N, C-alpha and C positions, 0 to 999 in steps of 0.2 A: 694082678697087675707086680704082684709083688714076686710070682715067678721070672717074670719077662728081668724084672730090676735083678735078680738073684744069677740069670744065662748071661744076662750082659757083664754082670762084678765077675763069672766066673772066667768068660772069653776076654776080659782083660788081662784078668791074672794069669791064664793059660799062654794066651798073649806075648804077654813080656817074658813068658819064662822063656818061650820059644824064640824069640831075639835074643832073649840073656840068653842060650845055648847056641845060639848062630853067628853072637858076636864073640864067646869068649872058647869054646869049642872048635876041635880039628875038623870036623865034616864041612866036605863040601855042599854046596852052594844049591846041589839039586835037593841033597837032605834037609836042608832050610827049607829050599821050595815046595817038598813035600810037607811040612808038617806044617808050614803056614795055610798050604792049600785044603788040610786037614783040621786048620784049626777054621776058616772060614766054613767051611762045609757044614761044621760040626756050631756054628753062630745061624747060618741060613738053619737049620733042622731045628733050634731051639727057640729063633722066630715063629716060624710055621708052628710050633707045638705052642707057642703060648697064645698064638692068633686063634689056633684053633680050641683050645680051653676055656678061652675067653670069648668065643664063639656059641661055643657050646653052654656056658653058665647063662648067656643073655638069650638062651633057645633060639640063634637064628635060625631059620631056612635054610639058608645057604652056609656050611659048614666047609667051603672050601678055602683056602690063603693063598 
């Protein structure tokens, strides 16, 4: 559970950083969109990893998330 909370905290920090760069930088919207897409993908992977860890710890039969 702590892993999930840590991953969500990291995601929040990265998201804030990306939005700050997008707002203050002179990069175009495509770069900002790609950065946000990467953050969302990383978040999805982190949630899936946390789910798999919980199922592995609980010795669940179905380990897919």
